[in-house]
C-alpha positions as a printed Julia matrix, in Angstrom:
243×3 Matrix{Float64}:
  29.29  -13.93  -10.18
  30.28  -10.41   -9.23
  28.07   -7.4    -9.82
  29.47   -3.9   -10.21
  28.53   -0.9    -8.2
  25.63    0.93   -9.83
  25.11    4.65  -10.09
  21.75    5.87  -11.36
  21.6     9.28  -13.0
  18.58   11.22  -14.21
  19.03   14.63  -15.82
  22.73   14.48  -14.91
  21.88   14.16  -11.22
  22.94   11.14   -9.25
  19.88    9.63   -7.6
  21.3     6.55   -5.94
  24.5     4.57   -5.69
  24.38    0.85   -4.99
  27.2    -1.19   -3.57
  26.52   -4.9    -4.02
  28.07   -5.53   -0.64
  24.8    -4.41    0.97
  22.51   -6.56   -1.15
  19.46   -5.8    -3.24
  17.9    -2.38   -3.51
  14.63   -0.94   -4.77
  15.22    2.03   -7.05
  13.12    5.11   -7.58
  12.31    4.14  -11.17
  12.44    0.38  -10.89
  13.77   -2.72   -9.22
  17.27   -4.05   -9.63
  17.53   -7.79   -9.49
  20.53   -9.92  -10.55
  18.31  -12.12  -12.73
  16.42   -9.35  -14.53
  18.83   -6.4   -14.47
  16.96   -3.12  -14.1
  13.23   -3.4   -14.65
  11.8    -0.01  -15.56
   8.33    0.73  -14.19
   6.01    3.29  -15.74
   4.78    4.92  -12.56
   6.91    6.78   -9.98
   7.96    4.69   -7.03
   9.53    5.81   -3.8
  12.7     4.26   -2.46
  11.96    3.12    1.07
  14.57    0.51    1.81
  17.75   -1.32    1.0
  17.54   -4.97    1.95
  20.67   -6.39    3.51
  19.09   -9.39    5.2
  19.26  -12.74    3.4
  16.82  -14.16    5.92
  14.21  -11.54    5.11
  14.83  -11.92    1.38
  14.12  -15.65    1.58
  10.81  -15.22    3.41
   7.52  -15.48    1.52
   6.54  -12.02    0.27
   3.23  -10.42    1.15
   2.23   -7.35   -0.84
  -0.1    -5.65    1.62
  -2.59   -2.94    0.7
  -2.87    0.15    2.91
  -6.2     1.96    2.48
  -9.16   -0.17    3.52
  -6.93   -3.05    4.55
  -4.4    -1.83    7.1
  -6.22    1.38    7.97
  -9.82    2.6     8.04
  -9.57    5.15    5.25
 -13.34    5.56    4.92
 -13.52    6.79    8.5
 -10.43    8.96    8.09
 -11.93   10.67    5.05
 -15.28   11.33    6.72
 -13.62   12.59    9.91
 -11.42   15.02    7.96
 -14.47   16.27    6.06
 -16.4    16.89    9.3
 -13.55   18.84   10.86
 -13.28   21.07    7.8
 -16.93   21.64    6.93
 -19.03   21.06   10.07
 -19.79   24.78   10.4
 -20.67   25.29    6.77
 -24.16   25.75    5.38
 -25.76   22.56    4.03
 -23.33   20.37    5.95
 -24.58   16.88    6.75
 -22.59   14.56    8.97
 -21.21   11.65    6.92
 -21.46    8.21    8.52
 -18.45    6.23    7.32
 -20.26    2.97    8.12
 -22.83    3.85    5.45
 -20.3     4.4     2.67
 -21.32    2.29   -0.33
 -19.73    4.18   -3.22
 -16.12    4.12   -4.35
 -16.2     7.9    -4.75
 -16.34    9.19   -1.17
 -16.88   12.77   -2.31
 -20.51   11.85   -3.04
 -21.06   11.48    0.71
 -18.97   14.58    1.39
 -20.2    16.97   -1.33
 -18.91   20.23    0.14
 -15.29   19.21   -0.26
 -13.42   20.86   -3.11
 -10.03   19.33   -2.32
  -8.3    15.98   -2.14
  -9.06   14.96    1.44
  -6.92   11.84    1.07
  -3.94   14.18    0.83
  -4.99   16.48    3.67
  -3.15   16.58    7.0
  -6.42   15.97    8.85
  -6.93   12.67    7.04
  -3.76   11.29    8.6
  -4.07   13.06   11.96
  -6.5    10.54   13.48
  -6.18    7.75   10.91
  -6.85    4.46   12.67
  -5.72    0.91   12.06
  -8.38   -1.6    11.11
  -9.32   -3.55   14.23
  -6.5    -5.93   15.14
  -4.29   -4.92   12.21
  -1.36   -3.42   14.12
  -0.64   -6.38   16.41
  -1.19   -8.88   13.58
   1.07   -7.08   11.12
   3.78   -6.82   13.77
   3.62  -10.58   14.28
   3.49  -11.35   10.56
   6.53   -9.16    9.9
   8.68  -11.65   11.84
   7.6   -14.51    9.56
   7.0   -12.89    6.17
   8.67  -10.35    3.93
   5.93   -7.71    4.06
   5.81   -4.97    1.43
   3.14   -2.31    1.67
   1.9    -1.48   -1.83
  -0.42    1.5    -2.13
  -1.8     3.97   -4.67
  -2.34    7.69   -4.11
  -1.77   11.26   -5.17
   1.6    12.89   -4.54
   0.23   14.7    -1.46
  -1.29   11.48   -0.16
   1.89    9.48   -0.78
   4.22   11.97    0.9
   2.14   12.05    4.1
   1.35    8.36    3.99
   5.06    7.54    3.94
   5.56    9.47    7.17
   2.54    7.81    8.78
   3.94    4.38    7.95
   7.42    5.34    9.11
   6.23    6.38   12.57
   3.44    3.85   13.17
   4.79    0.78   11.4
   8.55    0.98   11.96
   8.88   -2.79   11.53
   7.83   -2.45    7.88
  10.93   -1.53    5.89
   9.58   -1.94    2.37
   6.93    0.19    0.76
   5.92    0.76   -2.86
   4.02    3.94   -3.64
   2.24    4.23   -6.99
   1.06    7.63   -8.16
  -2.53    7.53   -9.41
  -1.98   10.09  -12.15
  -3.22    9.34  -15.68
  -6.0     7.23  -14.11
  -3.54    4.57  -12.99
  -5.78    2.58  -10.67
  -4.26   -0.87  -10.31
  -1.01   -2.44   -9.19
  -0.27   -4.61  -12.23
   3.05   -2.84  -12.88
   4.46   -4.55   -9.76
   5.84   -8.05  -10.26
   4.27  -10.16   -7.49
   5.13  -13.54   -8.94
   5.4   -16.3    -6.3
   4.03  -13.89   -3.68
   0.86  -13.23   -1.7
  -1.3   -10.17   -2.36
  -3.83   -8.78    0.1
  -6.15   -6.01   -1.09
  -9.72   -4.8    -0.65
 -10.15   -3.88   -4.35
 -10.95   -6.75   -6.7
  -9.49   -5.01   -9.76
  -6.1    -4.84   -8.05
  -6.31   -8.56   -7.3
  -7.53   -9.66  -10.72
  -4.87   -7.63  -12.57
  -1.98   -8.89  -10.43
   0.29  -11.84  -11.2
   0.51  -12.77   -7.51
   0.48  -16.5    -6.78
  -1.99  -16.16   -3.88
  -4.66  -13.45   -3.8
  -6.78  -12.56   -0.77
  -9.58  -10.02   -0.71
  -9.9    -8.22    2.6
 -13.07   -6.96    4.24
 -16.8    -6.9     3.66
 -18.4    -6.8     0.25
 -18.58   -3.38   -1.38
 -19.13   -2.21   -4.9
 -15.35   -2.2    -5.45
 -14.91   -5.9    -4.58
 -18.31   -7.54   -4.92
 -17.23   -9.44   -8.02
 -14.35  -11.19   -6.24
 -14.73  -14.97   -6.38
 -11.55  -16.05   -4.62
 -10.48  -16.18   -0.98
 -11.95  -13.45    1.23
 -11.1   -12.61    4.84
 -13.56  -10.36    6.63
 -11.25   -9.19    9.4
  -7.65   -9.36   10.59
  -8.19  -12.45   12.73
  -9.34  -14.37    9.67
  -6.56  -12.88    7.55
  -3.88  -13.84   10.07
  -5.08  -17.45   10.15
  -5.19  -17.59    6.35
  -1.68  -16.16    5.95
  -0.23  -18.58    8.48
  -1.03  -21.4     6.05
   1.76  -20.08    3.84
   4.44  -19.61    6.49
   7.69  -21.14    5.24
């Protein structure tokens, strides 16, 4: 069966043109798939790749979380706060290891801005221990798609961070957290693996295999499925599903 070239227009402006000779493509507003036509999603996504590799397409998909799974966002937030407010009156140094609340601003009360979207948050943002080498290895055996939620400022800077520090990852889905959109259920993860540190994201997903990453916190304490405390455990668990 032959598929025509596709041109997507919004407000009379051409956004993307797809030639079926180069394979499947993720669109800004949805995903084109021969079996489903265009699936419209209700949250802005960012085009980050066009997949021309049949081998990669046939690999088992892993939808991988970013904050709190690939990178230590709690530390990044606290470090950015300290750099901005250390000389201010009533400043108290936040210890990221003592974070117990989902709302990090409670530990960093002087902040009046979105630190997750600040340049300083990404400046020294670190991988979780062992994550970089393990994700590089996994990317040769699985079709890895980073799926992450954030503000527009956070997403724009996060995309550049991923581009430069994880060049082997060609597929990324960014979900804007406007209108209190705080889960990833709009993404079809059927027959795939999902790794996330937030139980609500896992419970609301249709992924075939769901793995909670990291220690127990208030945002994942109710998870009753598989949990991996670190990247060594996660790597071993994911290898069970290598095709």
